[in-house]
N, C-alpha and C positions, 0 to 999 in steps of 0.2 A: 664199395669204396666212390663217391664221388668224382661225377663225370667232372674233368677241369675243363671251366669256362672258356679258360683264351687257349687251350688245343684246339678246343670245340672252331670256335672264329678262324681259328686259321684254318683248317683245315676247309674251310668253307671261302676263306681267300684265294685261298693253291685251287677251288673246282671253279673256282668263279674266271682264277684267272685260264684257267686248263680252257674251261667255254668259252671265254672270250677272245683267246687265239685263236680257237675256232672257225668262231662265226666272224672275225675283221679274216683269216685264209679265205672262206666260204666266199666275201657280200667284192673280195677285191680282187681273189685270182682264182676264184668260183674251184667245184669237188675235183677239178684236177692234183691239183692241192691240198683241198680242204680233204679227201676222205681219207688219205694216211693215219691226218688229226682226230676226222670223227669214230675213227676202230679204236683208237689207241683211250677215248675216252670212256666208254667204259672201265673198265680195270684202273682210271687214277678218281674218278667218280661212282663209282657202286662203294668202296668203302666207306663212303661218308654218311652213304644212308639210298635210299628207296625210290625218292625222290630225286635224287643225283646222280640216282643210278635209272632214270626211266629218262632225267632230260639229258643222259647219254643215247637212252635209248630213240628218242627225238631226229636227238641229232642224226644220230646217222642214218633212221631213216630219210629226215629232209635230203641229205647229201645223197643219197640211194636214188634217192624224184628223180634229181638233175641229173642224177647219171643215166638218166634210162633205165635203170632199173624195177620196174614197176612195183610189181609182182614182190622183190622181197623188201621193197620197202613199206609195204601194205599188211604183209605178216608182220615187221616188226613193229610197228602202226599197237595194229592188230593186239598183238601179245605182251603192251603196254597193260600193266593194272589198274586202274583208276582209286583205288581203295589205297597204293604205295602213294598217294601223294595226299603230302598234308595239305593241311587248309592254306596254314600263313608260308611254306614254302611254295607252294602250287598256285600261290596267287602275285606274290614274287615271279615266277616262270612263269609264268600265264600257259602252263600245262592245259589246263583245260581249256584254252582257245587251243595253242599249237598243236595238240594229237589230233584230235576232231578234222580242224584245218588240213594238216596234209594229209591225211587218211580222203580225204575227200579227193584233193585233185588224183593222188596214186587210185580212186576205188574210179574215174574217172575215164581213166586212161584204160585203164581195163575193162570195159564198157562198163558198170554197175552204173547207170547213170542215179536211179531212183538213191539207190546207198550211196553215193557224194552226196548226195541235194540233201541227207536225212541226217550225214556228217558234216557239213557245212552249218544246219540248221542247228542240230548243238554246239557249234562251234558262234553261232551267231547270238544266241538263248545265252549261253555261261557271261560274251562281251558284253548286251546289255541292262543285262546285272549291275555290273562295271561301275565306279564311279566316276572313271577315269576313260577322254574318249581315245585317247592312244590304246587302249581296246577293242571300241567300236570303231577304228576306222580301220586299225590290222585287220579286222572277223568281216568288213566290207573289201576290202584292197582282195583276200582272198576268194570269197565271190563273185566277184566280178574277173578274178583272173578263172577262179575255171568255170565259166560261165562262156570266157576264150576260147576256153578249151573242149566248149561245149558246139563253138562254133551259134552261139545266140547276141547278138550282136547288142539290143532290145536290155535284153539284162544283165551285159554286160555293160552297156552305158549306166545304164542307176547306176550301178552297185560300186563305176566306179568316184561319180561326180558323189555319191553320198562319203565313201572314202576319201575322198577330198576333202571335203564340208570338215569333217570330221579329224582330219591329219594336222587340220593348214588353223585346231587351235592350239594344237599342239609344237606346231610350227617340226614337224616330224616331212624332212626334204625330200629322202632317198622316197618315201611316201607317195606323197605329192606327186613326183616327177613321173613316179613309176603308171600314177596313175591315170594323166593329162599322156604315158602312150599308151592306155589302155581308151581310151577315150577314142585316140587320133583310127588306134585300129576300128574298134567299135561304129565312130562315122563312119570310116573307109564303105566297113563291110554295106554299112545302109545306104551307100551313094550317096550320102551326106556331104557339106564342108567340113573340112577341119580344117583348122588351123595348125598353119606346120611352120608358123613362127613359135609359137607353144616348142610341136612336137622337137624342133631343135635344139632347143632349150635344156627344157629336158633329156633327151640326150647328152647334151655335154655337159649337163652336170653331172649325171651318173657318169661322166666316162671319166667325169674325176675321181670321185671312189671308188671304181675300181674296174678294171674289166670286163668279170663277172659280171655285176650290174649294165652296164655298156651291152653285154654281149643279150642279155635277159630283154634288155629295152628294144633293140633292136632287131631283135625276130621282133616283135611285135610292130614295128616301123615297118619292118619291110613285106611282110602280109598285109598290112596297111594299103601300101604302097602297089602291093600283086590288085588290090580288093580293084583300087583303084581304075589300076591301066595293066591289062595283065601281062600286055606285049610289052611293056617296057620297064618289067620287076622282074629280069632276072640276073640281072649283076647285082642288083643287088640283097634279092635272095640266095645268091651266091657269097654277097660279101659275111649274111647272117650267118649261112652253115659254113663256112672257117673263122669266122670269129665264137662260134661255141662252140666247137672242134677243140680251139686251141686253149677253152678255156674250163674244159672235161663236160662241158655241159651237153642234156641230147637226150634234152623235154620233146623239145618240141623236130626235132630231126625229124620223124616222117610224113609228118604237115611239113615241113619247109623245100621238100625233093617232090614231096606229091604236087605239093606247086611250081614248081619249077618245071614239074613235066607240064601242066599246064603253060606255061611261059613262051615255054621253046613252043608248043603246040600253037599259040595263039601266032605263034613269029612265024607260022610252016615250020618248021623246024622239026619232022614229026620223027624222023628214026632215033633225031636225040632228048626228044616226047617220050618215046616210049622205051628206052636206052633208063632214063629217071624214074620212068613211072613202074617199072620193074622192080627198081635201089629201095624206091619209098615203100612198096607190098615191100622187097625184106626186112628193109627195117623195124617198120609196123612187125610183120610176122614176130623176129629175133626179138623185138622189147615186151611182145605181148601186150599191144597196145590194138585192141580191140578196136578203139576210135575212131581211131585219126585209120583202119583197114578199114576200118565199113565204111567210112569215106570216100574213099579211093576207088577216082572212076577212071576211064579209058580216056586216050587223047585225045576224041571226039568231041571229047563233051571241054568245052569252051567257060558253060557256066557253071557253077557248083551250088547247087542248093543241097542243105546242111537239114537230115532227116531229122538231129533233136529239134523240140519243139524248144519257144523262149520260154525260157522259166524263172524263175524268180520264187527266194523262200518269202 
């Protein structure tokens, strides 16, 4: 029996509607609300085909990562079979880019740096083979964020600028503003002058898209302020923690708590600094975030030297 092409098209439209609803919720409200939708995507999309099922698995892994469930995200991504992605559907869904890019972030937070860089390289290689600038922009954006996690500001700066240049060709507004904030963080970390007006504009534009976009962006901004003046950063770090928590975002939680401890230490509030250092350690241990746990130092340390080498693919 021949399949009805109209029924097939209807199924694809339904799949796209389910996925778009999750995507919009993730961008605007964050994983606090998107998680429930992500958990349902598999049953909604699996009957349509293996590529649709892979897309649903990626969406759940993406949501788990932002919730701070890094090991679960990695396991789900690693289980997605590449042969499930057909060339046509894969190109449309960008799964050859999205799966290794997301996996690189999960691996990095778990402390598997070499494996993270290798996955990021796969994502970049696929993007470079595509004619559309949007794919290269996305890959470079992921690389910039990855190196921010690795506390490698020079590489973050390089990849953020490459991402913005590629994104400008397709007017990918949210990515352009996100890379502005990654650049702000990198320049702050390097002790170089920053463009405060551009950072404020980026925050305002991302706030218009949704609270979750603002939370992700403000996390970078608050960390940048810490590196500019640790003694004055506590209020902004608190705001970042509160904003993230309201959206169910926990990917930066351990690092933000550690920076708050250092900020309190710089202000001479040693008791509170010690308390938040302990909370940062507990958070990193609970999440299995060896990357952050390895970076956490005692309250006597007012400057933070990263053990991670500057790396670029």
